[in-house]
C-alpha positions in Angstrom: 42.3 9.1 30.0 39.9 10.0 32.5 36.3 8.6 31.5 32.7 9.1 33.0 30.6 5.6 32.1 27.2 6.0 31.2 24.1 3.4 31.7 21.2 5.4 30.2 20.7 9.3 28.4 19.9 9.6 31.6 22.7 9.4 33.1 24.5 10.1 29.5 22.9 13.7 29.3 23.6 15.0 33.2 27.4 13.8 32.8 26.9 16.1 30.1 25.9 18.8 32.4 28.3 18.3 34.6 31.1 18.7 31.8 29.7 21.6 30.3 29.1 23.3 33.5 32.8 22.8 35.1 34.6 24.3 32.1 31.8 27.4 31.9 33.7 27.6 35.6 37.6 27.2 35.0 36.6 28.7 31.3 38.7 25.8 29.8 38.4 22.1 27.9 37.5 19.0 30.0 39.1 16.3 28.5 36.8 13.5 30.3 35.0 10.9 27.8 30.9 10.1 28.2 31.3 6.7 27.1 28.5 4.3 27.5 29.3 1.6 29.1 30.1 -1.8 28.6 31.6 -5.5 30.5 32.8 -4.5 33.7 35.4 -6.8 34.7 36.4 -6.5 38.5 40.0 -6.3 39.4 42.2 -9.1 41.1 41.9 -8.7 44.9 45.5 -7.4 45.9 44.1 -4.9 43.4 41.7 -3.3 45.3 41.2 -0.6 47.7 45.3 0.1 47.0 46.3 3.2 49.0 44.1 1.4 51.8 45.8 -1.8 51.5 48.8 -0.1 52.6 48.2 1.4 56.2 48.7 -2.0 57.8 46.7 -0.4 61.0 43.9 0.2 59.6 43.2 -2.6 57.5 43.3 -5.3 60.1 40.0 -3.1 61.9 39.5 -3.5 57.8 40.1 -6.9 57.8 37.8 -7.9 61.2 34.6 -6.0 59.7 35.3 -7.9 56.5 37.0 -11.3 57.0 35.3 -12.3 53.6 37.4 -10.6 50.3 34.1 -9.8 48.8 32.8 -8.0 51.6 36.0 -6.0 51.8 36.0 -5.1 47.6 32.2 -4.0 48.2 32.8 -2.0 51.0 31.5 2.1 50.3 33.6 2.7 54.0 36.6 1.5 52.2 36.4 3.0 49.1 35.7 6.2 50.7 39.0 6.2 52.8 40.7 5.0 49.7 40.4 8.2 48.2 41.4 10.0 50.8 44.5 8.7 50.8 44.9 8.5 47.1 44.6 12.4 47.9 41.6 12.7 46.8 38.2 14.2 48.9 38.3 17.5 51.3 39.8 16.8 54.7 36.3 18.6 56.1 34.4 16.1 54.0 37.4 13.6 56.1 36.2 14.6 59.3 32.1 14.9 59.1 32.3 11.2 57.5 34.9 9.8 59.9 32.6 7.8 62.6 30.6 6.3 59.9 33.1 4.0 58.8 33.1 1.6 62.1 36.9 2.2 62.8 38.3 2.8 66.2 39.3 6.4 67.3 43.0 5.0 67.4 42.2 4.3 63.5 40.5 7.2 62.9 43.4 9.4 64.6 45.5 8.1 62.1 43.3 8.3 58.9 43.7 11.7 59.5 47.2 11.6 60.6 47.8 10.6 57.1 45.5 12.6 55.1 46.0 15.9 57.0 50.2 15.1 55.4 48.1 14.8 52.0 46.6 18.2 52.1 49.4 20.6 53.3 
């Protein structure tokens, strides 16, 4: 199941509008549920940024940037990279974001190489 969780009526309205817009574009049904947010439980650290954690060289750099696991879990850069490694996102957008992640040129190139293979 996929879902969008909203915290207020404005978020609910925007989510519904987006869902309806995409459904119209594809001329089909969107099965994503739009639900009120409730209590949230963070998964254990070893589940966080799973795809990124599989990339040893890039993870060495994140561990240097975030010696505390909470910093890594909260990192927007780590979340973005994890998404790209999982096959989400647009390759051209990754190239535009790359220098903002704080990685070395070598790690940037490794990331580009990995993700470019996903998009072939």
